[in-house]
N, C-alpha and C positions, 0 to 999 in steps of 0.2 A: 504494500500500500504506500503510495507516494504522497507525501503530505507537504502542503504549504502551511507554515506556521506564522501567524500574524500576532504580534504582541509588542509591547514597549517597556513597561515598568518591571521592577524586581519581582513582583508577585507572580509573573508568568515564567520566570527562569526555571524553577524546579520542574514545571510541566514540560518545557522545551527539552530539558536534559533527559527526563524520563522517557518521553516519546522518541527521542533520538536513539536511545538504547534499544528500543523495541522495533521501531519502524524506520522507513526511509524519509528523512526530512530533506527534501530536494531544494527548498528555498525558504528563507526567513524574510518576512516583511516587517519593517519597524519604522518608527518615525525618524525624520532627519535629526542629526545632531543638533542640540539646542544650546544656546548661550546661557551660562549660569554664573551666579555669584557676582561680586563687584567687578571682577576682572573681565566678565563677559566671555570667558573662554568657552569654546565649543566643546561640549561633552556628549559622548555617545550614550545612547539608551542602554539600560541594563541588558535588554535582549540582544542588541547589537554586540555588546561585549561578550555575551555568552556564545553567540553564533560564531564569532571569530575564534573564540577559544575551542569550539567544537569543529572548526574548519568547515562551516556551512556557508553556502552562498547567501548573501544578504542584500536586499534592496531597501532603499529609504526614499521613496517617492514623496513629493509634496502633495500630488494628487493622483488618484487612481483612474487615469484615463489616457487615451491616446497611445503613444508608444509604450507606456508602462504596461498596458493590458497585453500588448504583443509580447513583451519580454516575459511577463508572468506566464503566458500561454506556452512559451517555448520550453518551459520546464516540465510540461506534461504532468502536472500534479492532478491526482484524482480526488483528493480530499483537502478541504480548507479547515484548519483549526484556528480559532481566534480566541485570544485571552487578553483583554485590556489593550487592544491595539490603538484605539483613539481616533479612528476614521470610520466613516460609514461606507459599506460596500453597496454598489449599485447592482441592478439586475444583470447587466452584461457581465460584470465581474463574477457574480455568483453562479452564472450559467456555465462557467468554464470547468466546473468540478463534477465529474460524472457520479462520484460516490457520495456527494453531499458536502454541505458547509455547516460547521458546528461552532458554537460559541460557549465558552466557560464563563459563568456569571455567579458571583458570590452572594446569592440570596436564594430564598425559597420562592421562586417565581410562581405566580405573577406578582409577588410582593417585592417592592423596591426595584422595579425596573429603572434603568438609567445609570448615571455615572458614579453614585456614591452609596452603594448598598451596604458596605461595611460600616461606614460612618453612621448611616441611618439605623442599623441594627443596634448600635450602641446608644444613639440618641433616644431611641424609642424604649430603651430598657428591656429588650427582649431577653428571654431565658435561653433561647436557641435561635440559630439561623441555619443556613444551608448553602451548599455549593450545587449549582445546577448546570448540567451540560444539556444544551438545547440545539435544535436545528436553527440555523440563521434564517431570518426572514427580513423583508424590507422594513417592517415596523420594528421599532426599538424593543428588543428583548421579547418579542411576541411569539417566537417559534415554539414548536412542539418540544416537550421534555423527553430526553433520552435516559438520563440518570441523575440521581441526587445523592448528596452526602450530608448528613446532619452535622452541625457544628454547635456544641454546647457552649453556653456563655455563663460566667459566674459573677458578672457585675464589677469586675476589676479590670477588664480588658481596655486598652486604648487602641486607636486605629493602627498604630505602628505594630504592636505585637499580635493583634488579631489578623492583620494583613499577612504577617509572617506565618501564623497558624494556618490560614486559608491556603497560602501558597504551598505549604507542605502536604496538606490534605488533598489538594486538587490534583497533584501529580499522579498518585496511584489511582485515583478515580478516572483520570483521563486514560491511563493505560488500560484499565479494565474495560472502559467504555469502547475504546477503539479496537481492542481485541475482539469484542463482540461484533463490531462493524465489519472487521476483516473476515470473521467467520460467518457473516450473514445472519447473525442472531440478534442484532440490535433492534429493539422495538421502541417506538416513540409514541407519546400520547399528548393530546392538547392540554394546554394549561387550564386549570380550574381554580376557582376561588376569587377573592377580592383583589382587584388590580390597584397597585399604588406605584408612584413614581418618585424618583429622587432627583435632586439638583446638586450641582457642585457647591461645596461649602464656600462661604465668602468671608473675607476679612471684615466686611461691613457688618456682619452678624456675629462677630466673635466676642463682643462685649458681654460680660456677666452682669446680670441684674440680681443682686442678692435678696431682693424681695420675693423671688421665686422660691419654690420648694427645694430642699437640699438634694433630693433624688434627681431632679431635672438638671441642676447645676453640676452635680457629680457626673452625670452622663455627658453633658456638654463638654466639660473639661477633658474627659477621656476621648470623646469623639473628635475633638478639635486638635488632638496631638498626634502627629508632630506638625500638622499644618491645618489651619492658619494659627493655631494656639489661642485658647480662650484668654481674654484679657480684661483688665480693670484698671483703675487709676490709683496710684499711691504717691503721695507727696508731689502731685503735679506731673508725674511721669507714668507712662504706660507700663503696667506690670502684667506679665504673662503668668498665668497659673498653669503649670505644665504637668502636674501630677497630684493625685489625691490618695489618701489612705482609704481603706474600706469604710463604708457608711456605718455609723454606730447607732443611728436613730435616736440620738439624744435631743430632747426638745429644747428649743430656744427659750430662754427667760424672756418674757414679753417686755421686760423693762429695758432690754438691750436692743439697740437698733440693728436691723439687718445690714451686713457688711462690716460689722465691728470685728476686729481681730481680738478675740477674748483672751487667749493664752497660748503659750508655747508648751505643747504637751510632749513630755519626754518620750523618745523613740517613736513618735507618731507624726507630729507636724504642728503647724499653726492652725488653731481652731477658729473658724469664722462663723458668725451667726448668719443664718439664712431666714427665709420667710417663715419656715416652720421648725426646722431642726438645725443641726450643726454640720458643717463639712470641714474636714481636716485636710489641709494641703501640705504636701511633703516635698515638692520641687517648684521653684519659682525662677523667674528671669526678668530682670529690668530691661527695658528696651536699650539696645546697644551693648548689653553685657552678656556674659555667658550664663547658662542655666546652672542653678545651684540647688543642693539639698537645703531643707529648711533651716538647719543649724548654721550652715555657712552663710546663708542669706541673712539670718537674724544677727549674726556677729557683725555684719557691716551695716545693718539697717534695723537696729533695735527699736527705733521709734515706731516701727510698724505695729508693735504691741499696743493695743488700745486705740489705734487709728480706725477710721471708717473708710473702707475701700469703695471706689466708684465715683 
């Protein structure tokens, strides 16, 4: 089975490597190198770096049309596997693969279609999510489901480590699924249930409102890490709240204003009053500075104790 693998970020790398061990990856499709950091240096995508390491042919087109379609067709791939590629495939492109086109999506479809399913699973406080392998369709994440893998959540995950977990679980699921395809045993079924969509997280929505309940704030801090990072104001400066201890469900004293930093709790973090309960933050970062654990931060910013954030 000759596969074209389309992907861009780190989450897709374990799947590319696993499929390459079992099948023939004839071509890798990924986004063009992007300028990053203050130096604006061109940096290759994680998938490009992995493809080069594996000695796989790699294309990085700006658009999927014209001569790009001819070049893709020249590789005679019969299956397209997409995982977080970042571009939409048109009907002409999808028609080139005789054995089908498939997408790996980290949610329990049709829940959380779109670009941010991992972040939304955290934001919504779910106890579990899933990885779905589906047939690609013209509509966003609307294709029939071929296989799923449950992903349990414990309420402490952030986007960084949940992405890593999904990456490692998706790889064996992909091998199992495409083994079935190669053997002619893969069965798909239409999506059922309530449909919901996600959008990209935005810096404009990263500000924390401590009048909200602690569970929502706790979820937002975790979902917004490592980007764009949940933020508030301290001493006239932007303060990023980058990590939290598990919820303790301690009620806020109603005489204490939400946003107040109540105490520094040993081995846990800085305790902040929210609308209903308390949240304990354990890593913080002032704008322009490096991220710190709460003890290191407090040593240089002891006046945060008793202050009201926001």
